[in-house]
C-alpha positions as CSV (number, residue, x, y, z in Angstrom):
1,M,22.8,-20.3,9.7
2,D,18.9,-20.1,11.0
3,D,16.8,-17.1,10.3
4,F,15.4,-15.8,13.6
5,R,12.1,-17.0,14.4
6,V,11.2,-14.4,17.5
7,P,8.3,-11.8,17.6
8,F,8.6,-8.1,16.4
9,A,6.6,-5.4,17.3
10,A,4.1,-5.6,14.2
11,Y,1.2,-4.0,16.1
12,S,3.3,-0.8,17.0
13,A,4.0,-0.1,13.2
14,L,1.2,-2.3,11.6
15,F,1.8,-0.9,8.0
16,R,5.7,-1.3,8.0
17,A,4.7,-4.9,8.3
18,V,4.1,-5.8,4.4
19,N,5.9,-7.5,1.7
20,N,9.3,-6.6,1.5
21,S,9.4,-4.3,4.4
22,M,12.7,-3.8,6.5
23,F,13.0,-4.0,10.1
24,I,15.8,-4.5,12.4
25,N,16.2,-7.4,14.8
26,D,19.1,-8.4,17.0
27,N,21.2,-5.5,15.3
28,L,20.4,-7.5,11.9
29,S,18.3,-6.1,9.1
30,N,15.3,-8.3,7.8
31,K,12.9,-8.4,4.8
32,I,9.5,-9.4,5.0
33,V,9.0,-12.5,2.3
34,W,5.1,-12.7,2.7
35,M,2.3,-11.8,4.7
36,S,-0.6,-14.0,5.7
37,N,-3.9,-13.4,4.4
38,G,-6.4,-12.9,7.4
39,N,-10.3,-13.5,7.4
40,K,-13.6,-12.2,9.0
41,E,-12.7,-14.2,12.1
42,V,-9.7,-12.4,12.9
43,N,-10.3,-9.0,11.7
44,M,-13.2,-6.5,11.3
45,E,-15.6,-6.7,8.9
46,I,-15.4,-4.3,5.9
47,F,-18.7,-3.0,4.9
48,N,-18.0,-1.8,1.4
49,E,-15.2,-3.8,-0.2
50,K,-16.4,-2.6,-3.5
51,R,-15.7,1.2,-2.9
52,L,-12.6,0.5,-1.5
53,K,-11.6,-1.9,-3.8
54,S,-12.2,1.4,-6.7
55,I,-10.8,4.2,-4.4
56,L,-7.4,1.9,-4.1
57,F,-7.3,0.9,-7.5
58,K,-7.4,4.6,-8.7
59,E,-4.4,5.3,-6.5
60,I,-2.4,2.5,-7.4
61,K,-3.1,3.0,-11.2
62,S,-2.1,6.7,-10.8
63,L,1.1,6.1,-9.2
64,Y,2.3,3.1,-11.2
65,N,1.7,4.6,-14.5
66,D,2.8,7.9,-13.2
67,R,6.3,6.0,-12.7
68,I,6.4,4.3,-16.0
69,N,5.7,7.5,-17.9
70,F,8.2,9.6,-15.9
71,H,11.2,7.2,-16.2
72,D,10.1,5.9,-19.6
73,L,10.0,2.3,-18.7
74,N,9.4,-0.9,-20.6
75,L,6.4,-2.3,-18.2
76,A,2.6,-2.6,-18.7
77,R,0.8,0.1,-17.7
78,L,-2.4,-0.6,-15.5
79,G,-6.0,-0.1,-17.5
80,E,-9.4,0.1,-16.0
81,G,-9.8,-3.7,-16.7
82,D,-7.1,-4.3,-14.4
83,I,-9.3,-3.9,-11.6
84,N,-10.4,-7.1,-12.1
85,N,-6.7,-8.7,-11.0
86,F,-6.5,-6.3,-7.9
87,L,-7.3,-8.2,-4.6
88,I,-8.1,-6.9,-1.2
89,E,-6.4,-9.0,1.6
90,R,-6.9,-8.7,5.3
91,F,-3.6,-8.7,7.8
92,Y,-3.4,-11.7,9.9
93,L,-1.9,-10.6,13.2
94,V,-1.4,-13.4,15.8
95,E,0.8,-13.5,18.8
96,D,0.2,-17.5,19.5
97,N,1.9,-20.0,17.2
98,D,-1.2,-22.0,17.5
99,Y,-3.2,-20.0,15.2
100,G,-0.6,-19.8,12.4
101,Y,2.1,-17.4,11.4
102,S,1.4,-13.5,10.3
103,G,4.1,-14.0,8.1
104,L,7.6,-15.1,7.2
105,Y,10.9,-13.0,7.3
106,E,14.4,-13.6,6.6
107,I,17.4,-12.1,7.1
108,F,18.5,-9.4,3.9
109,P,20.9,-8.3,2.6
110,K,22.6,-11.8,3.1
111,T,26.2,-10.0,2.8
112,F,28.6,-10.3,5.9
113,R,32.3,-9.2,6.4
114,C,34.7,-10.2,9.4
115,E,35.2,-7.7,11.8
116,K,39.0,-8.7,12.0
117,C,40.4,-9.5,8.6
118,N,37.4,-8.2,6.1
119,D,36.6,-11.7,4.7
120,F,33.7,-11.1,2.5
121,R,30.9,-13.6,2.4
122,I,28.2,-13.8,0.0
123,F,25.9,-17.3,-0.4
124,Q,25.2,-18.6,-4.0
125,N,22.6,-21.2,-2.5
126,E,20.7,-21.9,0.7
127,K,23.3,-24.9,1.8
128,E,26.2,-22.3,2.0
129,W,23.5,-20.2,4.1
130,A,22.5,-23.2,6.5
131,E,26.1,-23.7,7.4
132,F,27.3,-20.2,7.6
133,D,28.5,-19.6,11.4
134,V,28.3,-15.8,12.1
135,N,30.7,-16.3,14.9
136,K,33.4,-18.2,13.4
137,C,35.6,-16.4,10.1
138,R,36.4,-19.2,7.9
139,V,39.7,-17.6,7.1
140,S,42.5,-20.2,8.4
141,G,44.2,-18.5,12.0
142,C,41.5,-15.6,12.0
143,D,39.5,-15.9,15.2
144,G,37.3,-12.9,14.0
145,S,33.3,-13.1,13.7
146,Y,31.0,-11.5,11.1
147,T,28.7,-8.6,11.1
148,Q,26.4,-7.9,8.3
149,V,27.1,-5.5,5.4
150,P,23.6,-3.8,5.2
151,F,24.3,-2.4,1.8
152,V,22.3,-2.8,-1.7
153,G,22.5,-1.4,-4.8
154,F,19.4,0.8,-6.2
155,C,19.3,1.6,-9.9
156,E,17.4,5.1,-10.4
157,T,16.7,4.4,-14.0
158,C,14.5,1.4,-13.3
159,G,14.0,1.2,-9.9
160,E,15.6,-2.5,-9.3
161,I,17.2,-3.4,-6.0
162,S,20.1,-5.8,-6.2
163,S,22.3,-7.1,-3.4
164,I,26.0,-7.1,-3.8
165,F,27.2,-10.5,-5.5
166,H,30.5,-10.8,-6.8
167,N,32.6,-13.5,-8.4
168,C,36.4,-13.4,-9.1
169,E,36.6,-14.7,-12.6
170,N,39.1,-17.5,-12.0
171,H,38.2,-18.1,-8.2
172,G,34.6,-17.8,-7.5
173,H,33.5,-16.3,-4.6
174,E,35.1,-18.1,-1.5
175,H,38.4,-15.6,-1.5
176,L,37.0,-12.3,-1.5
177,K,37.9,-9.2,0.9
178,L,35.7,-5.9,1.6
179,I,38.3,-2.9,0.9
180,R,36.8,0.0,2.7
181,K,39.5,2.9,2.6
182,D,37.0,5.2,3.3
183,I,34.7,4.1,5.7
184,N,32.1,6.7,5.3
185,A,31.9,6.8,1.2
186,P,30.7,3.0,0.6
187,G,30.4,4.2,-3.2
188,T,34.2,3.7,-3.0
189,W,34.6,0.5,-1.2
190,K,36.0,-2.5,-3.5
191,I,36.1,-6.0,-3.3
192,R,39.4,-7.9,-3.7
193,C,40.3,-11.7,-4.7
194,T,43.0,-12.4,-2.3
195,E,44.1,-15.1,-4.2
196,C,45.0,-12.9,-7.3
197,N,44.3,-9.6,-6.1
198,N,41.8,-8.6,-8.8
199,E,39.8,-5.6,-7.5
200,M,36.2,-5.0,-8.2
201,D,33.8,-1.9,-7.3
202,M,31.4,-3.1,-4.8
203,M,28.5,-2.0,-6.6
204,N,28.0,-3.2,-10.0
205,F,26.3,-1.9,-13.1
206,C,22.5,-2.1,-13.6
207,N,21.6,-3.7,-17.0
208,H,18.0,-2.9,-17.3
209,R,18.4,-3.4,-21.2
210,K,19.2,-7.1,-20.7
211,H,16.1,-7.3,-18.6
212,A,14.0,-5.0,-20.6
213,L,13.0,-2.6,-18.3
214,S,14.6,0.5,-20.1
215,D,16.2,1.4,-23.0
216,K,18.5,4.2,-21.3
217,D,22.2,3.5,-21.1
218,I,23.5,1.0,-18.1
219,R,24.3,3.0,-15.1
220,K,26.4,2.1,-11.9
221,L,24.2,1.1,-9.0
222,K,23.7,3.5,-6.1
223,P,24.7,2.3,-2.5
224,I,22.1,2.5,0.2
225,N,22.0,1.2,3.6
226,V,18.8,-0.5,4.6
227,N,19.3,0.4,8.0
228,Q,19.2,4.2,7.4
229,G,15.4,5.0,6.1
230,G,14.8,1.7,4.6
231,I,14.5,0.8,1.0
232,F,11.0,-0.3,0.3
233,R,8.7,2.3,1.9
234,S,5.4,1.2,2.7
235,I,2.4,3.8,1.0
236,V,-0.9,3.8,3.2
237,K,-4.2,5.1,2.2
238,T,-6.9,5.6,4.7
239,T,-10.4,5.3,4.1
240,I,-13.6,5.8,5.8
241,D,-16.0,2.6,5.4
242,I,-19.6,3.0,4.6
243,A,-22.5,0.8,4.3
244,D,-22.9,-1.4,1.6
245,Y,-25.5,0.4,-0.8
246,G,-25.5,-2.7,-3.8
247,E,-23.6,-3.6,-6.3
248,S,-23.0,-0.2,-8.0
249,K,-19.4,0.8,-8.9
250,D,-20.5,4.2,-9.1
251,I,-21.7,4.5,-5.3
252,D,-19.2,7.9,-4.7
253,I,-20.7,9.9,-7.5
254,I,-24.1,8.8,-6.3
255,L,-23.5,10.0,-3.0
256,L,-21.8,13.2,-4.5
257,G,-25.2,13.6,-6.3
258,A,-27.2,13.2,-2.9
259,Y,-25.3,15.8,-1.4
260,L,-26.1,17.9,-4.4
261,H,-29.8,16.9,-4.5
262,Y,-29.3,15.9,-7.7
263,W,-31.7,13.0,-7.5
264,D,-34.3,14.6,-5.8
265,K,-35.9,15.1,-9.4
266,Y,-36.7,11.1,-9.3
267,F,-38.9,11.3,-6.1
268,D,-41.9,12.6,-4.7
269,E,-41.5,16.1,-2.7
270,E,-44.3,14.5,-0.3
271,S,-42.3,11.4,0.1
272,D,-40.1,12.9,2.8
273,L,-37.5,10.5,1.7
274,S,-33.7,10.6,3.7
275,D,-30.7,10.9,1.9
276,E,-29.9,7.3,2.7
277,E,-33.3,5.9,1.4
278,I,-32.8,8.0,-1.8
279,I,-29.4,6.5,-2.3
280,E,-30.2,2.9,-1.7
281,D,-33.0,3.6,-4.3
282,V,-30.8,5.4,-7.1
283,V,-28.2,2.1,-6.5
284,Y,-31.4,-0.1,-6.9
285,Y,-32.2,1.3,-10.6
286,L,-28.5,1.0,-11.1
287,D,-28.4,-2.7,-10.3
288,M,-31.0,-3.4,-12.4
289,L,-29.8,-1.9,-15.4
290,E,-26.9,-4.0,-14.7
291,K,-28.7,-7.4,-13.9
292,Y,-30.8,-7.0,-16.8
293,S,-28.5,-5.5,-19.2
294,S,-30.0,-6.7,-22.7
295,E,-33.8,-5.9,-23.9
296,R,-34.4,-9.5,-23.9
297,D,-33.5,-10.0,-20.1
298,R,-35.7,-6.7,-19.6
299,R,-38.8,-8.1,-21.4
300,K,-38.4,-11.5,-19.7
301,A,-38.1,-9.4,-16.2
302,V,-41.4,-7.5,-17.1
303,R,-43.5,-10.6,-18.0
304,R,-42.4,-11.9,-14.5
305,G,-43.8,-8.5,-12.8
306,I,-41.1,-6.1,-12.5
307,N,-42.4,-2.5,-13.3
308,P,-40.9,-1.2,-16.9
309,E,-40.6,2.1,-15.3
310,V,-37.5,0.4,-13.3
311,F,-35.7,0.3,-16.5
312,E,-36.9,3.7,-17.8
313,E,-36.0,5.6,-14.9
314,G,-32.7,3.5,-14.3
315,E,-31.8,4.7,-17.8
316,K,-32.4,8.0,-16.9
317,I,-30.1,7.9,-13.9
318,K,-27.3,6.4,-15.6
319,K,-26.9,9.1,-17.9
320,D,-27.0,11.4,-15.0
321,V,-24.3,9.5,-13.3
322,D,-22.0,10.0,-16.5
323,N,-23.3,14.0,-16.6
324,L,-21.7,14.2,-12.9
325,K,-18.5,12.2,-13.5
326,E,-17.6,14.5,-16.5
327,E,-18.8,17.9,-14.5
328,Y,-16.8,17.1,-11.3
329,D,-13.7,15.6,-12.8
330,F,-11.6,15.4,-9.6
331,S,-11.2,12.8,-6.8
332,Y,-14.6,13.2,-4.5
333,S,-14.1,9.9,-2.4
334,E,-12.3,12.1,0.4
335,L,-15.1,14.5,0.1
336,N,-17.7,11.8,0.7
337,D,-15.7,10.6,3.5
338,Y,-16.1,14.3,5.3
339,F,-19.8,13.9,4.5
340,I,-19.8,10.5,6.0
341,L,-17.8,11.6,9.1
342,K,-20.5,14.4,9.5
343,K,-23.2,11.7,9.3
344,R,-24.9,13.4,6.0
345,F,-25.9,10.4,4.4
346,S,-26.9,8.4,7.9
347,E,-29.9,8.1,10.3
348,D,-27.9,6.5,13.2
349,E,-29.7,8.0,16.3
350,E,-27.7,5.6,18.7
351,N,-24.4,7.4,17.3
352,Q,-25.0,11.0,16.6
353,N,-22.5,13.4,16.5
354,I,-21.9,15.9,19.5
355,N,-20.8,19.5,18.5
356,F,-18.7,20.7,21.4
357,Y,-20.3,23.9,21.6
358,D,-23.1,21.7,23.3
359,I,-20.9,20.5,25.9
360,V,-19.6,24.0,27.1
361,K,-22.4,26.4,26.1
362,D,-23.6,26.2,29.9
363,N,-20.4,27.1,31.7
364,E,-19.2,30.5,30.7
365,K,-15.7,30.1,31.8
366,S,-15.5,27.0,29.4
367,L,-17.4,29.0,26.9
368,K,-15.1,31.3,26.8
369,E,-11.7,29.2,26.5
370,Y,-13.5,27.5,23.8
371,V,-14.3,30.6,21.6
372,K,-10.8,31.8,22.4
373,F,-9.3,28.4,21.5
374,K,-11.2,28.4,18.0
375,R,-10.2,31.8,17.2
376,E,-6.6,31.1,17.9
377,I,-6.4,27.9,16.0
378,G,-8.5,29.4,13.1
379,I,-11.2,26.7,13.1
380,E,-15.2,27.1,13.0
381,E,-16.1,24.3,15.2
382,I,-15.4,21.0,17.0
383,T,-17.3,18.1,16.7
384,Y,-17.0,15.0,18.8
385,I,-17.8,11.7,16.3
386,P,-18.4,8.7,18.5
387,D,-18.1,5.7,16.1
388,I,-15.6,5.9,12.8
389,H,-15.4,2.9,10.7
390,I,-11.7,3.5,9.1
391,I,-9.8,1.0,7.1
392,S,-5.9,1.7,6.6
393,S,-4.3,-0.1,3.5
394,S,-1.0,-0.4,2.3
395,I,-1.2,-0.2,-1.5
396,G,2.7,-0.8,-2.5
397,V,5.9,0.6,-1.8
398,I,8.4,3.2,-2.7
399,K,11.7,1.5,-4.0
400,G,14.7,3.2,-3.3
401,I,15.8,6.5,-2.0
402,N,13.0,8.6,-0.7
403,R,13.1,12.1,-2.2
404,S,11.3,15.2,-1.2
405,D,11.9,16.6,-4.6
406,E,8.6,17.4,-6.2
407,N,10.3,17.1,-9.7
408,I,11.2,13.3,-9.5
409,V,8.4,10.6,-9.4
410,P,9.2,7.8,-7.2
411,H,9.5,4.1,-8.2
412,F,6.0,2.9,-6.8
413,E,5.3,-0.8,-6.9
414,P,2.2,-2.9,-6.2
415,H,2.1,-5.4,-4.0
416,W,2.3,-8.0,-6.8
417,K,1.0,-11.7,-5.8
418,S,4.1,-13.1,-7.4
419,Q,7.2,-11.5,-8.4
420,K,7.5,-13.7,-11.6
421,D,3.6,-13.8,-12.9
422,K,2.9,-9.7,-12.4
423,D,-0.8,-9.9,-13.2
424,T,-2.6,-9.8,-10.0
425,F,-1.8,-7.3,-7.1
426,R,-3.2,-6.7,-3.8
427,A,-3.6,-4.1,-1.0
428,F,-3.1,-5.3,2.5
429,S,-6.3,-3.3,4.6
430,F,-6.9,-3.3,8.2
431,P,-10.5,-2.1,9.4
432,F,-10.7,-0.7,12.9
433,E,-13.1,1.4,15.1
434,T,-12.2,4.6,16.8
435,E,-13.9,8.0,17.7
């Protein structure tokens, strides 16, 4: 049976279209196998990829390690050095096949039953799948057709997702029948071999010990209907893109320091530098420390004409950066996003924000309505922002049941580059402009 090759509306729900995401097409459940990596020719530019990478990595590290700790899994936790194994990839969304493919998807799960006789089909290899005719039951004398059984098994202990697969010990998988005494209770469904009448529970047990995922006792898989809420939920992080100030990995603490006027002491009061210029200078000092990291390199740089005060001031600034990190031990990137939206660090004269008060102040009726609206909503002001550079990124997926219970840590899984070699992981990012 050929997998379907028809377009689907990825644009309407962009971040459902990531690796392992599920969607329904022609009444069949499908899973995305891989997504193409875009490039600058088909995507907007990301100005500060280093900042984006730092913000997303912290989120991934927190979610993944929390899962491992809560469920006591035998998985390697992410450390600070793993940021070097983290990639930012762009979406490659095209409608014309002449430009390639945005990705590849396949029917999932590949489990089917005959609507008339309940013959149950599973597939051990690609040859069996290629020869499968969904419109023709294989049982002699039955003129029924097949419909997908959209259930998979989920282990709440280790987070594994498993397709339904059964073999009769004596007769293999070619004489199976799905027994559904209670259609609304898939946990009670059975698989029966029609040759020997041997019955098996539809849901197997998860042996996470065998796969070294957990030392906890094996448990029966929980049936999940993939058409009802999905089994892989994309987790999206949205950030504000900012100018590339240089190579400093501490740009967010530098921005926070600029807002607090922490760096003013390093500059002459009469210089009248803008925040943007101060940030650029602070980053320059730190970049120079990074570039000339040893005393030997710095002596050579001084002999080539670099002012030694650059390194002296750089060391002082570096200590202040470390002090700020200790003093403000929280996620300040979102606070900086707010400052960026308010043009706190920008001298962009072409795209200045507009206070809504300035629009209505000369119209008495509109002004009264504006004041009333603010009071009813409980806000201080409304600002029109004409130009915002935003990046939305899918950083991974939540596997299994989407619980609202705050006491349960979900099974978060990063977007691994390869399921066999889980060293390199990535985020799928999409930059865009709005107002």
